[in-house]
VEXVEXBA-637641 format. One record per residue (C-alpha): x, z, y; residue in three letters. Coordinates in pm, whole numbers, plus 32768, in hexadecimal, padded with zeros to 4 digits. Layout:
XZYALA
...
END
This chain:
A5FD8A3571BCMET
A6708B9B71F8ALA
A7B78C11728ETYR
A8578D6372ABVAL
A8E98DF073E6MET
AA4D8DC0736FHIS
AA1A8C597303THR
AAED8C137434ASN
AB8B8D4C74B5SER
ABD38CA475FCSER
AA628C8A7637GLY
AA6D8B147653THR
A9378AD9772CPRO
A8E18999767ALEU
A93E89F7751AALA
A7E0899C74ADSER
A72A88717542PRO
A61888D27631ARG
A57D882C775FTHR
A4C38934781BGLY
A4378A917829PRO
A31F8A5E7733ALA
A2D58B9E7679THR
A3598B837517PRO
A27D8BD773F5GLU
A2C68D2E736BARG
A3368D467205GLU
A2FD8E7F7135PRO
A3AE8FB071BBTRP
A3ED8F19730EGLY
A4C98DF772A3GLN
A4A78CBC7373THR
A5138B567355ASP
A6048B927475LEU
A6C58CBC73F3GLU
A69D8DA572C9ALA
A6E18F027351PRO
A7C28FF372A2LEU
A6CD910972E4LEU
A568909972ADALA
A41F914972DETRP
A2B490FB7289PRO
A1FC903B7393LYS
A1069119744DHIS
A01990C37561ARG
A09D912676B5GLY
A1A09226763EHIS
A30D920D75E6ARG
A34392BF749BHIS
A44A93BD7454ARG
A57F932F73B6GLN
A60D9399726AGLN
A71894707312PHE
A69995687412ASP
A7AB96597476SER
A761967975E7GLY
A76795847709GLY
A8C295C47799LEU
A97395E6764DVAL
A8CA94B275C8LYS
A92993E876FCALA
AA95944E76D0VAL
AA8E93F7755EVAL
A9FE92A1759BPHE
AAF1926776B6GLY
AC0D92A375C0LEU
AB6991C174BDILE
AB4590A675B9ASN
ACAE90D47620THR
AD2690C874B9ALA
AC618F8A7483ALA
ACDE8EE175BFGLY
AE508F3575D7VAL
AEC48E6374ABPRO
AE008D3E753AALA
AEB28D637689LEU
B0058D5775E0ILE
AF9C8C217520ALA
AF1D8B837661PHE
B06D8BBF7706CYS
B11B8B0C75E7ALA
B02D89E67613VAL
B04589D2778EALA
B1C289D47783PHE
B1ED890F7641LYS
B2FB882C76CEHIS
B44F88817634PRO
B4DA88B17791LEU
B40A89F077B9TYR
B4558A8B7664GLU
B5488B9476E7PRO
B4488C0F77E2TYR
B3118C357708VAL
B3348DAC76D8GLU
B33A8E0B784DPRO
B2358D037898LEU
B1478DB877ADCYS
B14A8ED678A7LYS
B0C68DEB79B1PHE
AFA38D9C78CAPHE
AF618F1378A5PHE
AF628F377A20LEU
AE7B8E0D7A54ALA
AD818E937956SER
AD938FEC79F3ALA
AD458F577B48VAL
AC268E857AC1HIS
AB958FB57A12GLN
ABBC90987B43ALA
AB088FA67C2CVAL
A9F48F687B2FVAL
A9BF90DC7AF6SER
A9B091237C6BLEU
A8E48FFA7CE1HIS
A8058F7E7BC6SER
A69D8FF17BA5ALA
A6CF900D7A2CVAL
A76B916679F3PRO
A7F69110789CASN
A8848FBC7903ALA
A9D58F567875VAL
AAB08E627935GLY
ABFA8DDB78B0GLN
ACE18CB078B1VAL
AC318B9677F9GLN
AC988A707728ASP
ABB0897B77DCVAL
ACB2893F78EBGLY
ADD6898A7808LEU
AE13882277A3ILE
AE2487AE790CPHE
AF1788C7795DLEU
AFE9886C782DSER
AFE286FD7894ALA
B058875F79F1MET
B1758832796AALA
B1E48729786FSER
B1D186137971SER
B29F86DA7A6BILE
B3A0872D795FALA
B3C485BE7905ALA
B3DE854F7A72LEU
B4DC865B7ACEVAL
B5AC86117999SER
B5AA84A179EETHR
B61C84F47B4EALA
B73C85C77AC5GLY
B6AA87167B2BGLY
B6E788677A8BGLU
B5EB891079A0PRO
B5C88A2C7A9BALA
B56289317BA7ALA
B46588927ABCALA
B3CE89E57A6ALEU
B3BE8A497BD9GLY
B31789007C35THR
B21E89257B18ALA
B1C78A8C7B70LEU
B1978A327CDELEU
B0C189027C89ALA
AFEB89D47B9DMET
AFC28AE87C9EALA
AF5A89F97DB3VAL
AE72893C7CC6SER
ADCA8A7C7C52THR
AD9A8AEF7DB8ALA
AD06899E7E19LEU
AC2089A77CEAVAL
ABA88AFF7D59GLY
AB748A827EBBLEU
AAAF895B7E35GLY
A9D68A3A7D59LEU
A9898B177E84THR
A92E89E87F57ALA
A84C89637E45VAL
A79E8AB47E30ALA
A7758ADA7FA8LYS
A6EA897A7FC8LEU
A60D89B67E95ARG
A69388827DE6LEU
A6C1891D7C8FALA
A5AC88497BF9ALA
A657870D7C7AVAL
A798875F7BC2VAL
A6D587767A7DGLN
A68986017A98TYR
A7D885C979EELEU
A775850B78B2PRO
A76E85ED7782LEU
A80E84E6769BPRO
A93984D37786ALA
A954864E778BVAL
A92D86577613GLY
AA3F855475E7GLY
AB25862576BFTYR
AAD587637602LEU
AB0B86AE74BBSER
AC638659753CTYR
AC9087C8759AVAL
AC4588207431GLY
AD34871A73ABPHE
AE3C878B74A4PHE
AE1688F57433CYS
AE36889072C6VAL
AF6C87BF730CALA
B00988CA73E9SER
AFB989DD72F0GLY
B054892071CFLEU
B18188C872A3GLY
B1AD8A30731ALEU
B17C8AC571C2GLY
B26489CD7117CYS
B36A89B17228GLY
B33E88377255ILE
B2BC874D7360GLN
B180868A730BLEU
B135856A73F3GLY
B12F840B736ETHR
B08883B17225ALA
B1D983917178SER
B23E84F171DDSER
B12D858470FETRP
B1FE851C6FD2ALA
B2DB864B701BGLN
B1CE87286F84LEU
B23086A56E2CTRP
B396871B6E55ASP
B3F3881D6D4BVAL
B49988FD6E4EGLN
B35D88FD6F21VAL
B27489436DFDALA
B2988AC56DF5PRO
B2438AE76F65ARG
B12B89EA6F44LEU
B0928AB16E26LEU
B0AC8BF26EEFCYS
B0068B4F701BTHR
AEE98AB66F58LEU
AEBF8BEB6E7DGLY
AEA58CD26FABSER
ADAB8BE6704DCYS
ACDA8BD86F10ALA
ACDE8D556EF6LEU
AC628D7C705CMET
AB4B8C82702BMET
AAE38D1F6EE0TRP
AADF8E7A6F7CTHR
A9FE8E0F7099MET
A9188D576FABALA
A8ED8E816EC3ARG
A9048FB56FA2PHE
A847900A70E2LYS
A8F19152712DHIS
A999914E7286PRO
AADF91D671F8LEU
AAF690D370E3ALA
ABBF8FD171A2LEU
ACAF90C6724CPRO
ACF2916170F7ALA
AD46900D7060VAL
AE2A8FB67184LEU
AEE890FC715ALEU
AEF490C76FE2ALA
AF948F6E7009ILE
B0A68FFB70EAVAL
B0D791247003ALA
B0F590446ED0LEU
B1F98F6E6F84PHE
B2D3909A6FD5HIS
B2A1911E6E75ALA
B31D8FCF6DF1ALA
B44D8FE46ED5LEU
B495913F6E51LEU
B46890D36CE8ALA
B5528FA96D0DTHR
B653906B6DD4GLY
B63A8F816F02MET
B66A90227054SER
B59A8FCF7186LEU
B6C68F227225GLN
B6F28E4770F2GLU
B57E8DF270FAALA
B5A28D8F7265GLN
B6CF8CB57214ALA
B60C8C1070F9ALA
B4E98BC371E2GLY
B3F08CB57146TRP
B3E48D817287VAL
B4168D1473F0MET
B56C8D65747DLYS
B5688E6D7590PRO
B5918DF476F2ALA
B6718E8377FCALA
B6288FEB7859SER
B4F690167933THR
B4EA918F7951ASP
B459917C7AAEARG
B31890B17AB7PHE
B35190437C1ETRP
B47F8F827BAAASP
B3918E907AFBLEU
B34F8DDE7C45TRP
B4BA8D737C44ALA
B44D8C707B43LEU
B3BD8BA97C67PHE
B5258B5C7CCCASP
B4CB8B7C7E3BMET
B5D28C5D7EDAPRO
B5578CCA802EGLY
B41B8BFE7FF4LEU
B4EE8AC68017SER
B47689827F78LEU
B5D9890C7F45GLN
B5C189127DC9HIS
B45788A27DB8ILE
B41D87377D59HIS
B2FE86F47E48VAL
B2D4858A7DDCARG
B2A285F07C70ALA
B1A386F57CDBALA
B0E185FC7DB1LEU
B0BE85117C8BGLN
AFD886137BE7GLN
AEBB85DC7CE0VAL
ADF385127BE6GLY
AE0E862A7AE7LYS
ADA1871F7BF4LEU
AC5B86627C27LEU
AC1486617AB2GLY
AC6F87D27A9FLEU
AB7488267BB1PHE
AA59875F7B16LEU
AA8A87F479BBLEU
AAB0895B7A35VAL
A98289387B16CYS
A8B1889C7A03PHE
A922899F7906GLY
A8DE8AC079F4SER
A7808A417A35CYS
A7418A2F78C0MET
A7D18B8D7894ASP
A6E18C1E7994ILE
A5BF8B6778F1ALA
A6208BF5779DALA
A6398D587826ILE
A4E78D3078D0GLN
A44C8CED777BGLN
A4A18E4F770EASP
A46D8F057858THR
A3288FB978A1LEU
A3398F7B7A19PHE
A35E8E357AD5ARG
A4BF8DDC7B40LEU
A5188D457C8EASP
A5C48C0D7C0BPHE
A6868BC77D49ASN
A6F18D317D76SER
A7848D387C19GLU
A8388BEF7C58LEU
A8C58C887D97THR
A9508DA37CC3THR
AA108CAC7BEDILE
AA8B8BFA7D24GLY
AB118D3E7DB7LEU
ABC48D9D7C75SER
AC718C4B7C5FASN
ACD58C537DCDMET
AD6A8DAE7D9EMET
AE298D417C68CYS
AEB38C157D20GLY
AF1A8CEE7E46ALA
AFD18DE17D60LEU
B08F8CC57CB7GLY
AFEA8CE97B60CYS
AF3F8B987B76GLY
AE748B8B7A39PHE
AD048B387A64THR
ABFE8C1C79D0GLY
AA8B8C6079C7SER
A9888D337915PHE
A9BB8D5D77A0ILE
A8508D38773FPHE
A8848D8F75D0SER
A92A8EDE7619GLN
A8338F277731THR
A7098EED764CILE
A7B18FAD7531PHE
A7EF90DB7610THR
A69090D676A4GLY
A5E890C17554ARG
A6B091EE74E4ALA
A60592B275F7GLY
A73592C676DBVAL
A6AD92877838LEU
A7C1933478F7SER
A8D592AC79D3ARG
A9C1939D7926VAL
A9E792967814ASN
AA7C919E790DGLY
AB5292A979B3VAL
ABED93027864VAL
AC3991957817ILE
ACD7915A796CALA
ADA1929E7957ALA
AE28924D77FCCYS
AE8A90EB785FGLU
AF31916279A0PHE
AFEE926A78D9ALA
B06D915F77EAMET
B0DF90997919PHE
B18B91BA79CAALA
B22B927978AALEU
B3979218785BPRO
B34891BF76F5ILE
B2D190827654SER
B20E90657511ILE
B25E8EF374EDVAL
B3B08F3A7451GLY
B30E8FFC7336TYR
B1FE8F0972D1LEU
B23B8DE071E9PRO
B20F8C847277THR
B11F8C267162PHE
B03D8D4171DEPHE
B0108C93732EPHE
B0048B417285GLY
AEEC8BAD719DSER
AE228C2C72C5LEU
AE448ADC7372LEU
ADEE8A1E7235VAL
ACBA8AFA720CTRP
AC498ABA7371PHE
AC878947734AGLY
ABD3892771FCVAL
AA9E89D77285GLU
AA9788FD73BDILE
AACB87C072F3VAL
A9B788227201LEU
A8CC887C731CASP
A8F9873D73E1TRP
A96D863272EFMET
A891869771C9VAL
A77787887219ARG
A72186E97366SER
A68F85C572A2TYR
A54E868E7287ARG
A53F86D273FDLYS
A598857B7482LEU
A4F984297458THR
A5B683317382ALA
A634826774B0PRO
A6A483A67561GLU
A75784197428TYR
A80982C97419ALA
A86582EF758ALEU
A8F884467540LEU
A9DD83B27439TRP
AA2F828E751CALA
AA94837D7634THR
AB6C843F7541PHE
AC1582FD74D5GLY
AC4F8293763FCYS
ACF283E17690ILE
ADD183C2755FMET
AE32826275C3GLN
AE4C8272773ETRP
AE6F83E17799GLY
AD8B84E2783ALEU
AD3384497989GLU
AD0782E37914ALA
AC56834F77D4GLY
AB58842F7882ILE
AB218326798CALA
AAE38228787AALA
A9EC831877D6GLY
A92E8346791CVAL
A92681CE7953VAL
A8AA818F77F1MET
A7A1829E7813ALA
A7338208795FTHR
A71C80AD78CALEU
A657813877A5PHE
A56A81E47897PHE
A53C809E7955ALA
A4F37FE9780FTRP
A40780F87791ALA
A357810D78E2TYR
A32F7F9678EFALA
A2A47F9B778DLYS
A1B180B177E3SER
A1417FFF791DGLN
A10E7EC27857LEU
A03F7F797754SER
9F788022786AALA
9F377ED0790APHE
9DE97E5D7887ALA
9D037D3478AALEU
9BB37DE178C9VAL
9A4B7D6878D6PRO
99E97D2B7A3EGLY
98AE7DE97A98ARG
984A7E817BE2SER
97777FB77C0EGLY
963B7EED7C5AILE
95137F0E7B6CVAL
94637DBD7B74ARG
93297D237AECSER
93187CAC7984ALA
933A7B3879D1ASP
94627B757AB9GLN
950C7C5379B6GLU
94D87B4378B3ALA
95717A3B7997ALA
969F7B1879DCLEU
96C07B69786BGLU
96CF79F2782FLEU
97D179A1793CLEU
98AF7AD67953ARG
99777AA47811PRO
99DE793F7864THR
99EA794379E0HIS
9A6C7A9B7A48LEU
9B9E7B5F79DCILE
9C007CA57A84CYS
9D647D247A70ALA
9D8F7E8E7AD8ARG
9EFF7EBE7B21LEU
9F9880197B0EARG
A0D680D57B63GLY
A1FE80377C11PHE
A21B7EBF7BF1LEU
A38B7E6A7BE1PHE
A4757D697B4DPHE
A4667E0A79F7GLY
A2F47DBB79CAVAL
A2C97C907AB1ALA
A3037B8179AEASN
A23C7C3278A0ALA
A0FE7C677967PHE
A1257B0E7A04SER
A1227A7B78A4SER
9FE97B3F7851ARG
9F3C7AD2798ELEU
9F9C7967794FHIS
9F10798477F0ALA
9DCF7A17787BALA
9DB57901797AALA
9DF477FE786BALA
9CDC7896779CSER
9BF0787578C4LEU
9C56770C78F0ASP
9C3376CA777AALA
9AD0774E778BGLY
9A7976187852MET
9B80751677FAHIS
9BE6757D769CGLY
9AA9752675E4GLU
99B2740675CCGLY
99C073777728LEU
9B35735B7753ALA
9B6A72FB75EDALA
9A8771D27614GLU
9B067172776BGLY
99A5716A77F9GLY
990A71F87934THR
97EF72EE795AALA
9699727379C7THR
9544731479E8ALA
93EA728079BCTHR
931972327AEEGLU
91EE72FE7A7DASP
9266744B7B01GLU
93A774EA7B80PRO
93DC75987A38GLY
93B574647963GLY
9467743D7815PHE
95D873FA7851LEU
968372F77776THR
97C67237777ESER
97BE70D077FASER
9854705E76B4SER
971D70D97608GLY
97DD71B77520SER
96E172D07545GLY
96E8742875E3PRO
97F774A476CBLEU
98A6756D75BAGLY
986076397487ALA
98AF77877529ARG
97D87744765BGLN
96C276BD7581GLU
96C377F774ABALA
96C278DD75DAALA
95A178217679ALA
94DD781F7532ALA
95097996750DARG
946A79DC765FLEU
937778BA7685TYR
92B077F77585THR
932676927556ARG
91DA75F775B9ASP
91CE76AB770ASER
924376217854SER
9327774F787DLYS
93F476DF7753HIS
945875A6780CGLY
9483766E794BGLY
9576774E7897ALA
964F76257836LEU
963A75A4799BCYS
96AE76F87A1AALA
97D076F17926PHE
984675A879B8ALA
981B75F17B2ATHR
985877657B54ALA
99A077C87BF7PRO
9AA778887B39LYS
9B3F79C57BC6PHE
9C747A8F7B6FLEU
9C567BE07C1BLEU
9D967CA67C54LEU
9D597E137CACASP
9E767ED97D4APHE
9DBE80217D82SER
9E8F80D77C7AGLN
9FDA80327CD2VAL
A0DD81247D5DLYS
A1C0801B7DEDGLY
A24A7EBE7DBEILE
A3A07E1E7DE0ASP
A3FE7CC57E58ALA
A4227C357CFATHR
A2C17C947C98ALA
A2387C177DE5ALA
A2E37AC87DB7ARG
A2617AAE7C53THR
A0FB7AEF7CC4LEU
A11979F37DDEALA
A18778F07CDFSER
A05C794F7C09LEU
9F7179047D2CPHE
9FFE77A57D4AARG
9FCD776C7BD6ASP
9E6577E87BEDLEU
9E1C76E47CF7ALA
9E8675D27C05GLN
9D8D765B7B07LEU
9C7776737C0DGLU
9C6977EB7BDAILE
9C3078BD7D0FTHR
9D0079FC7D28PRO
9C587B2F7DBAVAL
9D397C487E36VAL
9CB37DA97E65THR
9D3F7EF07EF0ALA
9E937E627F57ALA
9EB17F0980ACGLU
9F9B80218041HIS
A10A804B7FE2HIS
A1557F04809DSER
A0BA7E3B7F81ILE
9FFD7D4D8063ARG
A1297D118146GLN
A20E7CBC8022LEU
A10F7BD37F81LEU
A0DA7B1A80C9ALA
A2507B08810CALA
A2847A577FC0HIS
A17879538000GLY
A03C79EA7F6EALA
9F16793A801EPRO
9E707A788099LEU
9D6E7A6B81B2PRO
9DD17AF88307PRO
9D157C3A82BCVAL
9C597CB38188PRO
9AE37C77818CALA
9A1D7DAB81F0ALA
991D7D7680DBSER
98A97C7A7FDAALA
97917C0880C3ASP
98867BC281DEALA
99767AEF810DALA
996D79738115SER
98CD78CD7FE4PRO
999D78217EDDPHE
99E176AC7EE6LEU
992A75E37DDFMET
9A1175B37CB5ARG
997B74617C4DSER
98B4734D7CF6THR
982672CD7BAFALA
96C973537BEAVAL
9604727F7CE0ASP
9568732E7E04GLY
9631746D7DEAVAL
96EF748E7F2EASP
971B76057F2BSER
96D977087E24LEU
96D7782B7F13ALA
956A781A7F72GLY
94CC796A7F9EGLY
96127A1A7FE0SER
964479AA8142GLY
973778B581D8GLY
96AD777F812AGLY
96FC7698824DALA
986677068251ALA
987C76CC80DCGLY
97E7757080FDALA
98D975198213ALA
99FD75958145ALA
998974CE8018ALA
9964739780EFTHR
9ABF73C5817EALA
9B5173F18023ALA
9AA272BA7FA7ALA
9B1C71F580D5ALA
9C7C72638091ALA
9C5671E47F2EGLY
9CB273307E95THR
9B8973377DABGLY
9B9974B47DAEGLY
9BF175E37E7BPRO
9D2375F77F55ALA
9E2F77007F24LEU
9D7F78407F8BHIS
9D06798F7F0CCYS
9C0B7A977F71HIS
9C687BFA7FC6GLU
9B9B7D387FDAPHE
9BE87E9D802CALA
9B5C7F267EE7SER
9B3B7EC47D7BTYR
99BF7EE57D7BASP
99957DFF7EA8GLU
9A6D7CF77DFEGLY
99977D0D7CC5LEU
985B7D037D93ARG
98D57BC37E3ATYR
99277B1A7CEECYS
97D47B787C5FGLU
97237AF67D93GLN
97CC79A67D6EGLN
977D79907BFCLEU
961379EF7C42LEU
960378E37D4FALA
965477E27C42VAL
955C78837B55ALA
944D786C7C61VAL
949D76FF7CA3ARG
948C76B67B2CCYS
933F77687B06GLY
93BA78907A3ALEU
933F79A47B21CYS
92A879F17C74ARG
93847A2B7DA4PRO
93F77B957DBBPRO
93437BC07F06SER
91F67B497E7EGLU
90F37C4A7E19GLY
90927C7F7CAEVAL
8F337CEB7C52THR
8EE47DD47B36LEU
8E5D7CB67A66GLU
8F947BE37AA1GLN
90717D057A3BMET
8FAE7D3B78F9LEU
8FB67BC878A5ARG
912F7BB078E7ALA
917C7CD177FBHIS
90897C5776F3ALA
911A7AF976F0SER
92807B7A76DEGLN
92467C8B75DDALA
91847BC074DFGLY
90D67CFB7461LEU
8FBF7CBC7364PRO
8ED97DBF73FFPHE
8EF97D427569VAL
8E9A7BDA75B9SER
8E9A7B237703ARG
8D217AED76E8GLU
8CE47C6376E4GLU
8DAF7CA5781FCYS
8CA57C2C7917GLY
8B8B7D0C789CPRO
8C7E7E2C786CALA
8CF97E0E79D3ALA
8B957E107A53ALA
8B477F4A798EGLN
8C897FF879F4LEU
8C457FAA7B5FGLY
8B1980947B59ARG
8BFF81BC7B12PHE
8D1B816E7C02CYS
8D4581D37D6DSER
8DBF80B67E49ARG
8EC981187F47LEU
8F4480588075ARG
908A80E580F3LEU
917E80998208ARG
92FD80A78205PRO
936D820F8204GLY
9235829A815EASP
928A838D8045THR
91ED83747EEDLEU
928584BB7E6FTRP
93A285AC7EAFARG
948886667DC6GLU
93DE87997D38GLY
9278871C7D73ASP
918487347C50PRO
918385F27B84ALA
901085A57B5BASP
9004842D7B8AGLU
90B882E57B4ELEU
90C481AF7C28TYR
90AA80397BE8ILE
91517F737D02ILE
908D7E3C7D61GLU
91457DE07EA0GLN
92707E5E7F63GLY
93937F327EEFARG
93B2809F7E91VAL
950981447E93VAL
954682727DB3VAL
966A835E7DE4GLU
96D384447CC7GLN
97E385497CC3ARG
98F0850F7BBBVAL
9A0985F07B43ALA
9B5685C67BF3GLN
9C6A854D7B06PRO
9D6786447B8ESER
9D9A87467C99ALA
9E6586597D71ASP
9D7F852E7D44ALA
9D0285487EA6GLY
9C36861C7F96PRO
9B1586EB7F11PRO
99E186237EBBALA
98D5861C7FC3ALA
9774866D7F65ALA
96B6853B7EE8PRO
95F2849E7FFDGLY
96D18504811FTHR
96F183D381F9GLY
962782FB810BLEU
94E982F081DAALA
95AC82908311HIS
96618178825AGLN
951E80FB81C3ALA
94698103830EALA
957E803983ABCYS
95607F34829AGLY
96B97F72820FARG
97127F8A80A3SER
97BF80C5802EPRO
9938808E8042PRO
99A9800D7EF7GLY
98B980B47E0CGLY
998281F47DE2GLU
99FB82FF7ECDARG
9ACB84307E80SER
9A0284E77D75GLY
98CA84127DB3ILE
985882EB7CE0LYS
977281F27D8CVAL
967781137CD8PHE
958A80127D68GLU
94367FBB7CD9PHE
93B17E627D33SER
92517DCB7D08PRO
91D87DD47BA3GLY
92957F127B42SER
921D806E7AE6VAL
92BE81A97B78CYS
9290831E7B57GLY
923D830879E4VAL
934583E67943VAL
930485227A0CASP
918B84F179EATHR
919384C47872TYR
928585E87843MET
91B086D07920ARG
92D5874179F6ARG
931E874F7B68SER
93A2861B7C11ARG
951885ED7BDCSER
953684E57CEDSER
94B384777E3DCYS
93FA832F7E7EALA
93A4827A7FC2ALA
933B811F8033VAL
9457803F80A6ALA
94477F1E819BGLY
94807DC28111LEU
95757D4F821AGLY
96107BFB8228GLY
94EC7B5E82DBGLY
94177B2F81A5SER
92B37ABC81A6ALA
92417C1E8184ALA
93157C8282A6GLY
92387DA482FASER
92BC7E5681C4GLY
91607ECC8165ALA
913A7F578009CYS
900A7F427F2AARG
8FFE80227DF7ALA
8F0E80A67CF3LEU
8F11821B7CB2ARG
8E9E829E7B5EILE
8E8484187B3CSER
8E8584E77A00ARG
8D1385227A33ALA
8CDC83AA7A4CASP
8D8D837B78FFLEU
8CA4847C7864GLY
8B7383C478E3ARG
8BFD8279785BMET
8C2683167703ALA
8AB2836176F0SER
8A1D823F77B6GLU
8B1081187783ALA
8BEE81627655PRO
8C3B7FF17613ALA
8CB67FBE7777ALA
8D8281007762LEU
8E1B8082761DHIS
8E907F4676CBILE
8F13800A77F9LEU
8FD880F6771BGLN
90717FD1765CALA
90DA7F2D77A4ILE
91698073782CILE
922580A676E4LEU
92BF7F4B76FEARG
93157F7E786EALA
93C780C57820LYS
947F802076FECYS
94FD7F1C77F4LEU
9565803578DFASP
961980E477C2LEU
96D67FA7776BGLY
97347F7C78D9ALA
97AD80E578EBALA
988580AF77B6ALA
99247F7C7853GLU
995E80367998LEU
9A04815078D7ALA
9AEF80557833VAL
9B3D7FC07987ALA
END
């Protein structure tokens, strides 16, 4: 939408909805979505074009100063009629207009002297006008009720306005000095829009009332517009308004509007002359305002304060003090509007403005106006400022001319009000109001979301129903509640149940076992944002549903349906698992998953079903991206932990030692350990979730702490619990929590014969056989793996490494790949930071890694600031991508200690190194073996790619 400078001659700072200083898109000939200039020029790179009128800098500045004055003076007179609309003030409107001239002259003088924008225009504005009018009307009503005189009411109102304007200026200066301008802009835009919509409605109502000589307040009072006696003045008011709007829509010449304004006045006096009506008769009939008492000397205007000798005898202090609430609203709206004005001017200024310095300018002008007794708030008029600048007037002479003209109109012993028809002022107000109403109540639909647009209308309705203070407060409250609802909804949508996968690259049989157990035994919930009462119940419901799905994976099919118990054959630990009722397999879903990974006639098929029945179930809650938590959310999570214990699901908490999350959870009864476990190896093993399988006293073998687990299981059995007590595990990082869960699932898989223990070495032949059996590729059979491994061994270099030894560093040539047979290799790779404030700069990959590995410690969490950490275990292949792509190493790799007192406590690493030259020799001497190796490497990298995709989702 496009607007012209005179769309609102007052320069209403929020006449068009905008939220910040984003540069508007230029339309042809310099027009923008913010304002359509009266003088436009073609856009040119880096240079301001000459305007259409070029008659010299000084002369042009004077001309445009006169144009801006002509555009602003009628608006000031209309504003005076609005501010003092109460019938009690009607006899004083004419002299009060002079106070508006003085206030605008002061605003303009301060702006011209202090602002960094040489062509800046500063005047009394309509943003604070409604609050000032509400103050004056309230004081008039209170004084009348108390039996006071109209002069006393006017004096009290003028004093209250002057003090309020001075305090607003002081507040603006304080905001600027403390650099809090951005904070003030947090005022919700729908609440501001609702207020400005009311400003528009108020201007329309006041303009019609002024032009027609009636009072429009309640809904029933609008019926007066249909009165036959009111009709002529109504037609004149609406006709003049329509003519102004049509002129500005059709003509862009800067003199178009002033010419129309003069023409309307001239036509009125021509009509008086044609009908033979004198000016006095027109005044008596209400067509022209009646002249006030003589005010030949402008200093006599201060007598309107009714404070002889500066005495407060006639001032109704109690009525003035009751306007404090309106004062607060006045400050917020003027401050907000001034900030938006400066932002709008910055859009069209070639140099950067000091936001706080410009706000200080407005504060000084308002303080000076308040001190002089002309207490009418003002600010920059962004539309006239932009209009003047685009015309090429970059001189302070423009502002000096405006201030001089307005001061002359204040000081000279003549008044133009007595010569202008009331419908002239009324049509101006109706025009201003219609444009504001269209901007905010109609056109803003395109610039606001549907809920915000509804809030704007709701705020407008509240102001109409309950008044300014209560209505705006209601709008702010509604906008705040909407934000809380929208934020809770966004947090709930951001909350995700993600696949749980650590950064460890494992052997094929271990990956297959985890692929079997992860979907039904591990759910990871990565919580985000601020957890508060608005989202507590929603994410608790989701977590309960996730926990129920885990429980249903065991109890919802087959076994529970038949009421049987799980048993295993005596032949081997991974024997075929059936229900005691003889109904068949454990469940259709488990049966299908086992059949997909293992053939039905193999022992591993039965081991898979055994693992389904005996593996623990984990619900991992990660708080690493949580910005805070309130008591309601903490209590809800603590209740969730108790429910998980009933379902024999073990909660695992990660990264909760910030923002007082851990303290609140513990205070509300969450069964957290005394301190988080340092690593997955140092944590206690899980308690066995079922005693149905004979001979299984602890499923934590190979991960350390088996005796403690057996003792805990024995204690639980003695207590008759039949399952784990109320407890949870806690780790400092998300990756360590995942690593722990995977270790426990692998411990069950080892016990059920699905894979080797993670600490056990894997030979080249075993690795080939594991991939071949899992892949089911027609060109790679298990029988071919033994001979192929023997042939490949002739081309490989066997390495024996110790913790801390480096395989490669970032930037090294990538000429070989490695097959890990025993031990662990940790790879660090630099990743892009998500944002500039995401944390400290990323360290170079490998810094500190060798020391951690030599000490037998795992890297903390699997990810540091800007560094992603992966671990390659026995049976995995590393260094492939850089080697195949013939590029320098993009990561750093070193041998890590095993830790945790494992059987291979020395941490020694055994690896096979295959260089590019070795691959070339294989191609000519053992192509069949190379074919098998390439197929296995392809499958291993496909597994890595799938893992990376899951990690990206997480």
